[in-house]
C-alpha positions as CSV (number, residue, x, y, z in Angstrom):
1,M,191.2,-7.5,-99.5
2,L,190.6,-5.5,-96.5
3,V,191.6,-7.7,-93.6
4,K,189.9,-7.5,-90.8
5,S,193.4,-5.8,-89.2
6,Q,193.4,-3.3,-90.7
7,V,190.1,-2.2,-89.8
8,K,189.6,-2.7,-86.4
9,Y,193.8,0.0,-86.1
10,I,191.5,2.3,-88.3
11,Q,188.7,2.3,-85.7
12,S,191.4,1.9,-82.5
13,L,192.4,6.1,-84.1
14,G,188.7,6.9,-82.8
15,Q,189.9,7.4,-79.8
16,K,193.3,10.0,-78.2
17,K,195.3,7.8,-76.7
18,F,195.2,5.8,-79.7
19,R,196.2,8.5,-81.9
20,D,198.9,9.6,-79.6
21,Q,200.5,6.3,-78.9
22,E,200.8,5.8,-82.6
23,G,201.7,9.9,-83.6
24,V,199.0,9.5,-86.0
25,F,195.8,11.1,-87.5
26,V,193.1,10.1,-90.1
27,A,191.7,12.3,-93.3
28,E,189.0,11.3,-94.5
29,G,187.5,12.8,-98.9
30,P,189.4,13.8,-101.8
31,K,189.8,17.4,-101.4
32,I,191.9,16.9,-97.5
33,V,193.4,14.5,-98.3
34,S,194.7,15.7,-101.4
35,E,195.8,18.6,-100.0
36,L,197.9,16.9,-97.4
37,L,199.2,14.8,-99.3
38,T,201.2,17.5,-100.4
39,A,202.1,19.0,-97.4
40,S,206.1,18.1,-96.7
41,N,205.6,18.2,-93.4
42,V,202.8,15.9,-92.7
43,P,203.8,11.9,-94.0
44,L,201.5,9.5,-95.3
45,V,201.1,5.9,-93.7
46,T,198.8,4.6,-95.3
47,L,196.0,5.3,-97.7
48,Y,192.7,3.3,-99.2
49,A,190.5,4.4,-102.0
50,V,188.0,3.5,-104.5
51,K,189.5,2.8,-108.2
52,E,188.2,5.9,-109.5
53,W,189.9,7.9,-106.8
54,L,192.9,6.4,-107.2
55,E,193.6,6.2,-110.6
56,K,192.3,9.5,-110.8
57,N,195.2,10.4,-108.6
58,H,198.0,8.1,-109.9
59,E,200.2,11.1,-110.3
60,S,200.1,11.9,-107.1
61,L,200.8,8.7,-105.5
62,V,203.7,7.8,-107.4
63,S,206.3,8.2,-105.2
64,F,204.5,6.0,-102.4
65,S,205.4,2.7,-102.2
66,S,202.3,-0.1,-102.3
67,P,201.7,-1.1,-99.1
68,Q,200.8,2.8,-98.5
69,V,198.4,3.1,-101.3
70,V,195.7,0.3,-100.8
71,E,192.7,-0.2,-103.3
72,V,189.6,-0.9,-101.6
73,R,185.5,-1.5,-102.8
74,D,182.6,1.2,-101.3
75,S,181.8,-2.1,-98.9
76,E,185.5,-1.8,-97.3
77,L,185.2,1.7,-96.9
78,E,182.0,2.5,-95.5
79,R,184.4,0.3,-92.7
80,L,187.0,2.4,-92.6
81,S,185.2,5.4,-92.1
82,S,183.5,7.3,-89.6
83,L,181.6,9.7,-91.7
84,A,177.5,8.7,-92.6
85,T,178.0,8.9,-96.2
86,P,182.1,7.7,-96.9
87,N,183.8,9.5,-99.9
88,Q,186.2,7.9,-102.2
89,V,189.2,7.8,-99.9
90,V,190.2,7.3,-96.8
91,A,194.5,8.1,-95.0
92,V,196.2,8.5,-92.2
93,F,199.0,10.7,-91.4
94,G,201.4,11.3,-89.4
95,Q,200.6,13.9,-86.8
96,P,202.2,17.5,-88.3
97,S,205.8,18.5,-87.3
98,F,206.8,21.8,-87.4
99,T,210.5,22.1,-87.5
100,A,211.2,21.5,-90.9
101,L,208.8,24.6,-92.0
102,P,210.4,27.9,-92.9
103,P,208.4,30.4,-90.2
104,R,206.0,32.6,-92.2
105,D,205.8,35.0,-90.0
106,S,207.3,35.7,-86.4
107,G,204.8,33.6,-84.5
108,R,203.6,37.5,-82.7
109,I,199.6,37.2,-82.9
110,R,198.6,33.7,-81.8
111,L,194.4,32.3,-80.9
112,L,194.3,30.8,-76.8
113,L,191.5,28.8,-76.5
114,D,190.2,28.3,-73.7
115,S,188.1,25.3,-73.1
116,I,186.7,25.1,-77.3
117,Q,185.1,21.8,-76.5
118,D,183.9,20.8,-79.4
119,P,186.1,19.9,-82.4
120,G,184.1,21.1,-85.1
121,N,184.6,24.2,-84.1
122,L,188.4,23.6,-83.3
123,G,188.8,22.7,-86.6
124,T,187.1,25.7,-88.1
125,I,189.2,28.0,-85.8
126,V,192.3,26.4,-86.9
127,R,190.6,26.8,-90.1
128,I,190.6,30.4,-89.7
129,A,193.4,31.3,-88.4
130,D,195.1,29.9,-91.3
131,W,193.2,32.2,-93.5
132,F,194.5,35.7,-91.3
133,G,197.7,33.8,-91.6
134,L,198.2,32.9,-88.0
135,R,201.1,29.9,-87.0
136,H,199.8,29.4,-83.8
137,V,196.5,27.9,-82.0
138,V,197.5,27.2,-78.1
139,C,194.4,25.4,-76.1
140,S,193.8,24.6,-73.1
141,P,193.9,20.8,-71.8
142,E,190.1,20.7,-71.4
143,S,190.2,21.9,-75.1
144,A,188.8,19.0,-78.4
145,D,191.4,17.0,-79.5
146,V,192.8,19.0,-82.9
147,F,193.1,14.7,-84.4
148,N,189.8,14.2,-83.6
149,A,188.6,13.2,-87.1
150,K,185.8,16.2,-86.9
151,A,187.6,18.5,-86.4
152,V,191.0,17.4,-88.8
153,Q,188.0,17.5,-91.5
154,S,186.5,20.8,-90.2
155,T,190.5,22.2,-90.6
156,M,190.5,21.6,-94.5
157,G,194.3,20.6,-94.6
158,S,195.1,23.7,-91.7
159,I,196.0,21.5,-90.0
160,S,199.4,21.0,-91.7
161,R,199.9,24.6,-91.8
162,V,199.0,26.3,-87.9
163,R,200.7,24.5,-84.8
164,V,198.0,23.5,-82.1
165,T,199.7,23.1,-79.1
166,Y,198.2,22.2,-75.6
167,E,199.0,24.1,-72.1
168,D,197.9,25.7,-69.4
169,P,196.1,29.0,-70.2
170,E,197.2,31.3,-67.0
171,E,200.9,29.8,-67.3
172,H,200.8,31.0,-71.2
173,I,199.8,34.6,-70.8
174,G,202.4,36.5,-69.0
175,R,205.3,34.0,-70.2
176,D,206.3,37.3,-73.1
177,D,206.0,40.0,-73.4
178,L,202.8,39.7,-75.2
179,P,199.4,41.7,-74.5
180,A,196.3,39.7,-74.2
181,Y,193.3,40.5,-75.8
182,A,190.6,39.0,-73.6
183,T,186.8,38.3,-75.7
184,T,183.7,39.3,-73.5
185,L,180.8,40.8,-73.2
186,G,181.5,43.7,-71.5
187,G,184.7,45.0,-73.0
188,T,185.1,47.7,-74.7
189,S,183.6,47.6,-78.4
190,L,185.7,45.6,-81.2
191,Y,185.1,49.0,-83.8
192,K,187.2,50.7,-81.8
193,M,190.1,49.3,-81.5
194,E,193.1,49.3,-83.5
195,R,194.6,47.1,-85.4
196,I,197.8,45.0,-83.5
197,D,200.5,43.5,-85.3
198,A,201.2,41.4,-81.5
199,G,199.3,40.2,-78.9
200,I,197.1,36.9,-77.6
201,I,193.4,36.4,-78.3
202,V,191.4,35.0,-76.5
203,I,189.1,32.5,-77.4
204,G,185.9,31.4,-74.1
205,N,184.5,28.0,-73.8
206,E,181.3,27.6,-76.0
207,S,178.9,28.4,-73.1
208,K,181.0,29.5,-70.5
209,G,183.1,32.1,-72.0
210,I,186.2,32.7,-70.6
211,R,187.4,31.6,-66.9
212,D,187.2,34.6,-64.1
213,S,190.2,33.1,-63.0
214,L,192.3,33.7,-66.4
215,L,190.7,36.9,-67.2
216,Q,191.7,38.6,-64.6
217,K,195.3,38.1,-66.0
218,I,194.6,40.1,-68.9
219,S,193.8,43.9,-69.5
220,H,192.8,44.2,-72.6
221,H,188.7,43.0,-72.7
222,I,187.3,43.3,-75.9
223,T,183.6,42.7,-77.2
224,I,181.1,42.1,-80.5
225,P,178.9,45.2,-80.4
226,R,175.6,43.1,-80.1
227,I,172.7,45.0,-82.4
228,G,170.2,42.3,-83.0
229,E,168.7,39.8,-80.4
230,A,170.8,36.1,-80.7
231,E,171.9,35.2,-76.7
232,S,175.4,34.7,-78.0
233,L,177.7,33.7,-81.2
234,N,179.0,30.8,-82.1
235,A,182.8,30.6,-80.9
236,A,183.8,29.8,-84.5
237,V,182.4,32.6,-85.8
238,A,183.5,35.2,-83.1
239,T,187.2,34.4,-84.0
240,G,186.3,35.1,-87.5
241,I,185.0,38.4,-86.6
242,V,187.8,39.2,-84.4
243,L,190.6,38.4,-86.3
244,S,189.0,40.0,-89.4
245,H,189.1,43.6,-87.2
246,L,192.0,43.1,-84.9
247,V,195.0,41.5,-86.9
248,S,196.7,44.2,-88.8
249,S,197.2,42.6,-92.4
250,Q,200.6,43.9,-93.0
């Protein structure tokens, strides 16, 4: 039987201040929860699932103690879920630690996000970074929280493989010898650019783009040439296009 305190705790994690205090985040649904259970740097705190899911995933849960795994009814899962249609399992995980992960690249290419405010966009960008082998995404403090439920769902498990940090973007630029590339409407065509194996790729706010004070610190401005009549591109879509043409596959 699910108790009121458990429901209240899960619901409190919808707020960033409580997630930060506890050092946790919530993930929902069979695919993302199953993937995170295999991630050595994301510890399971508590998992709530319906009987069907628990029986199907018994082998992946044998290493966890009974207080960590709680069987619930569909009606109880609805009380825990932030989704319109709850999907079999809700889990609380510790926020990922990257100190124990073997370095899979030198971190010489990273994304810098300037005020990406939509959690879904942010989570999708993290997933795209993972696809192209990037291991670090830097966000301005105004950006959405990567541990927001919508952002977590959009990462589809990439949250365990891509380090996301928050810092002043203007201070980050120039901290090392990496060249910076700003995505703008009036830069050099992306299709004329050579592929890079090192650099900071800056993606701006969904509606305002990159702030002027940051643009002034960046010497390389690039653009995705517009062929049709659309006014703009979604930030995550633009990130995918830029990475596919700019990042070296070697």
